[in-house]
N, C-alpha and C positions, 0 to 999 in steps of 0.2 A: 503494500498500500505505500500510496507516494503520500509525504507529509509535506509541510508548508517550508518553503527554505525561510533561512533562518541568516542573520547578520550576527557575529560575536565581535563585538565592537567597541565595547565601554568596558576601560579595564581604570575608573575611577577611583576604586578601592586599593588599587597596588597589588601588592601581596600578601596574599594571607599561605603560610605554608598547611600543608595537607593534616600534620601533628596538631594544627589548632582547629579545626572545623571538621566535622564526618562529612562523606560526600553528598549525603542528602542536604546540609543545610549551606555546603560551600555557597556563598554567593557568586552570582552571573557577574558581577564588573569586578571579578580580582583575576589576579596571575597567580597559580601556586607556585610555581618556580621561576624566578628572574635571576640576572644574572647580567650587571654594569647596562641595566636598562634603566631608567631614571621615569619618573609618573608627572612630572611637573606641568607637563602640557595634559591638563586633564581628557581624560579618557582615551590615549594612547601611552605608547612606549618608547622612549627616544635616547637614543645611543649616548651614554653620558662621555663627556670632556674627556681628555687625558691629562697629563702629567710632564710640564720641561721641567731641566735641573736648571736650579740656579746655582750657579759660580760652579766652580770644578766639582770632581767627585775628589772629595777628602782621603778617605781610603777603602778600598773596595775590600768587602766580606765584614765589615764593622760596624758597630750599631753609633748611630748618632743619638747620644744620650742626655742632651740638652739642646731646646730651640727655643730663642726668644726674640722680640722685638720690643727694643727699647728707643721709646720717643721724647726726644729733646723738649720740654712743655716753654724754654726759653726762646732765642733764634730758630731751633728748629737745625743746628747743622751738624750737631752729634748725634743724628737719628742712626741707629744702627741695628742690624741684625746679627745675633750671635747663636753662634752652636757649640757642640761640646761632643768631641768622639777623643777615645782615646786616653791620653794624659794631657791633651788641650782642650784651652778653651779657645775658637777664633771668632773674627767677624770678618764678613765680607767687605774686602776691600777692592772696589770695583768688580770685577768678575773672580775674583780668588779669595778662596778662604784661610784668612792670614792668622798664626800662634799671637796670642792675647796674653794667655796664663797657664803657667804650668798645675795640673792636678792629678789625684791619686786615679788611675787609671780603672776603668769600672763603673763607676760613681753616678748613677744620674744627677742632673743638677735640676736645679728649680730657680726659677727668676721672681724677683717681684721691682716694681718701678714707684720710689718714693723719695720726697726732695729732689727730686729731677736728679738722683742715681738710680741705678739696678743693683740690686742685691742679691746674690749668688749662695745659695744653699746645695750642699749635695752628702751632705751625713757623714762626712771623712774631712775634709779640708777645714781649713776656719771661713768662717762667712767674711764676706768681702765687697767692696761695692766699687762702681764704674760709674762717671760723669758721659762716656761714650766718645771722651776725647780719646782716639790711639794713641797718642803722646804719652798719656799718663798712666792707663792701664791700669790694674785693679791696682785698690790700696783698701785702707783700714776708716776712711771719713765716715763715719757714722757708724763703723761695725768694731772699734773697738773695745774689745773685753766680750762681744758678742757669742753668744752661744754656737755651738755646731750643729746643725738640724738638717732636717729631710724634706722642710717645707716652708714656705713664708706667704704671708699674707699681709695688708695693711688692714686697719679697723679700729675706729673709734682715734683718727691721727695717731697711731701709735704701729711700729714695727712689730708684727708677733713671728714667731717661730717653734716649731714643734720639732721634737726628739723623736728617734725611733724608738720610745717606749712610752711614757704616759705624761712625760710635762710640756708645757708649752710657757714659752719665756716672752716676756712683753718689754719693750722700751720705754725708754721717760719720752714724755710729751718735747716735742720739738722746743727748745730753748727760746725763748721771747727775742732775744738780744742776738746770739749766733745763728739761731736757727736751726742747730745742731741736735742729736739726740746721744742719750747715752746707756747703758746697759748695767744693771745692777744683778747678775746671776745669781748673787747670794737670797734675794730674797723677793725678786721681780717675777713669780711663776705660780704656774698652777697646774698639780696634778691631777687629770681628765681619769675617772673612775678607776685610782691606780691595782697592780697588781691583780686585774680581774683574767688574764689567761690574753689579752688581746694589745695589741699597740698600735699607737697612732699612725695613720696613713698618710692624711692628707690635709688640706684646710682649703676652705673659699668663705666668703663673706658675702653675707645675704644682706636684706634691705634694715634688718633689725636683728642680727645677731652674727657672731663668729662659729662657723660652721666647723667641727672637727671630728673628720672620717676614722673610725675604726671598722674593721672587718664586717665587724655584725651589727655596729651600732652606730646612732650619731649624736653628739652630744652639742650643745648652743653655750658660747661664752658670752655674755651682755656685756660686761665692764671688766676690768679689774678685780672686783670685789663682788662679780654675782656671775656664776654659771651652774647648770645644772648637775647636781652631786649623781645622778641617776640617768640614765639615758630615756627617752622619749621616744627616741624612735630607734627598733628594732630590724634595719636593715641598714649597712656601708657600705662599703667597695675595698676590695683588696688592690687596687688601682688609684695612687692620688691624680693618676692623669686621666682616669676616666670621669674624674668631676668639671662640668662643661657650663658658663653661665650661658643662660641662653634667654630671648625675650621674654617668657614667659614661666621662668624657671630656671634650678639649676638641676640640670641632668647627675647622673653618675650609674655606672654597672656596678653590679652585683651579682653573683653567681647564679641566683634566683632570675634576672633579669633584670632591664635597663628601667630606672626609675625617673619621675622629677621631682623634685620639694619645693613646695613653695606656701609660704608664709606658715610652716610647721606640719601639713599635712604632707605625706608623700603617695604618690600614683605609679603603681607599676604600669609600660606601656606597651611590652615586648612581647605580647601574649599572639598576637599573630605571625610572629618569625619564634615562635619555641623553638623549633625543631633546630634553628642555629644556637640559641640560647642554652640549650639542652647540650651542644656538643661540641660548645667552647673547652678546648682543654683544661685542666689543672693548671698546668704550665703558664697558662696565657692569661689566666686570672692575673696576675698581678702585673701583667705587660699591657694590659687595655689602654687606648690611649684614646681621648673626644675631643673632638672641637665643633666648631660651630660657624655657619658663613651664613648669618642673617635667617633665612627662614629653615635651616635646614640643621639638624645635629647629627654628628656623625661617630663611631665607636671604629676602632679597628682592633679585632679580635682573633688576629691570625687564623692559622688555619684551621676547617671545622670539615668534620665527614661526618654527611648524612647516609646512613644504608652504606651504600655501595661506591657513593658520589663524594670525591674530593673537594674541594672549595679550596683554593690556596690564598691566603695572606686577606680574609674576608675586611669589607666594610660595610657596615650595618647603618644605613641613611635613614632616618627619621626627617620625614616634611612637618613644621610644624601647624603649618595652615590648616592641611588636609587632614592631617593625622594617618599619612601613609609610609609605611616602610617599602625600601628598595636594600637589595644587596649588591655589591660591589666587591670584586677580586683585583689583585694588584702582582706583578711581578716580583714585589717586595714586602715584606712586611713592614707596617706606618708604626714606628716608635713614639712619637713626639709631636706637636703640632703647635702651629704659632700663625699669628695674624703678620702682614707685612705690606707697607706700602713705600714702594721704591719712586715716588714723587712722584709717577704717574698712574699707576693702577694700584688697585688694593688686592693683594693675595691670600690666598691661605697656603702656607708652607707646611710640608712634614719631613721629619726626618724618619730615614728608613735602616734596613739590618745592613745596609750595603753602602754606606757611607756618602749616602745622597743627601742633601737637602732638595726638594722638589714643590714645584707652585703645582695645587692640584687644579683639576677642572681647567686647565689650559692647555692647548695643543689636539693632536687628533691621533695621539699614540702614547703612551706610558713609556716614553725616555728612548722613544726609538722601538719600543715591543709594540705588536699590534695588540687590541683590543677585541678577547674574546667575547662573545656574548649569546644570552641564548633567554627564552620566553616560552615559558608552558601554560597553555590553558587548558582546563579540565579536571576534571572529569565533566563532558558534558553525555546527557542521555540523548537530549535533540528533542525528545519526544515525551518527557517528562516518566518516562518510566524505564525502571531499570531492568525488568523483564523483558523487554523485547531488545531482538537485534536488529540496528540500521546499518543500511549501506548508504554511504555518501557518492557517487558517481560524477561530479560535476562541482567546481568551486574556485575561490580567486582567493587572493590574498591582497590586502586593501594596506598600500605602503605610501612612504616617502623616499627614493633614493635608495632602497634597501637591496638592490643590485646584489647580486653573491650570496644573497640569504638560502641557506635550507630549511626547505620546511619538510618535517617530518614527523608521523602521528603512532600512535600506541594505541590499542585496545585491552579489553579486559578478557579479549578470546585469546588474545596472543598467550601463546605457553611459554614463550623466554624472555616475555617484560621488556622488551627490548623498542627504543623506536625504529620505525623505520623510513627513511627515505623516500620524498614522493613527488618533489617539486622543489626547484631551484629559480629563485627569481633572477631572471637575465632585463625586463623589461622595466624602464620606469613609470609605466601605469599597473593598474592591477590587470591583470588577466586570465580569462576561465581557462581552464584545465581540464581534463577528464582524471580520475583516479577511482581506485576499487578499496576503501576504506571501512569495512565491516566490525562493527561489537554493539554490546551494551550499553557498555561506558566508551568515549575516546577522549584524547588527550593529544593536544595539537602544540606542537614545538617548533620554534624558529629560532634557526642558531648559525653563527658563523665566527668569522673574526677579518678585522680592518685595522689598515692607516691610514682609511679616507678619512669623509666628512661626516659629520653627525647624518642619520638618518631618522627615521619614525616609521613604528609599526602599528598599522590601527586598527588589524584583526582580520577577519574572512568572513566572507558570503559563502554559504552553504548552499549552492542552488538546486543541486535535485539529490533530494534524500529521499529512502523509502525506510519503513518498520517494516519489516518481517516476524 
């Protein structure tokens, strides 16, 4: 029996993994798998942009351990982008990363700007500051006698530093005459739930409190004399670099999901991508790195294996305005991130595990490597029934400039459970083609790899369909 032709042309709810919803309740306007395709243009999928290296490759196969943009609030002549790798802190001099300070190898570095200096901590070396002038280098202005710490933040006009145990230190207020701060580490500190079997991981300032993250709790400090003795929030993070401030709150990763903090309330946002959340390796929990680019919050979570499918160097991307998730993969693992204004364009930079600092969403390749993409729609019953077998004998692919894309299908009647190629897009417009697709439930997959320009996949027209 022939049934009515159908269009599958709405992906406005983005990605919802099959592990999140049963087949019978899967929304019609989602993809069930998606790699390197964004849903910002409502209703369709567009290939993401690439990565472009900034400066030279510092050292191949080595981790970028810190990345930060210092903005000079004065004349603006000392704006700098800083990276950390191996035993050195670098700044970008023209197109070359130039050594600025020697540090202990292998230590993650975190930065904050205060009083027109950038302060650096790495858990091992002395806390030091820099005004952005390459001739002066890092020194001890405002950091003489400062504690060694793993993260730092500005709150209530003081500089705060946490160490790798339970203690947070705070500076004096700036001197009214000199504008300088001092440190009294013997007295000016607070212990956060000491000896509770968990240590401080990261800091983030919110509009009315300083948030101190441990692995499974968040504590709030309101001033030097007011803090929470016991946790009110029973979820934290294993990675301070996963803590990201966005327009609608503070996001962070925990092994149970990706959460948003707003005014003391916590919301888990990651149920649609639960298959990825549940398969992030324990080794990568402490390496998760996040950043925000305005309407999107992104989390680099390392390699993920779901069933027999391996996803390399995964980045999970959440769109704030549409509440849509997408999944990206990259040639290298992203370990840290920073904003960057080169005087002409504002970029988001990332540091990877191959000695590169890269501008993301820039260019049409990943630093010269082609971008693989895949989009899976289904399972589709077409007639609303799981018990009837359907036959599709004619269909078309709706797209813009997606030549070279392979269209494959998988049906529940296939014993090998593998996708089979049925068409390769070769024209710049949608063209009908004949096929012989059979099954009670059918999945449609578009995939390929490209070094070219962005393209859009708009879905499918199923022209001749029969229920048997």
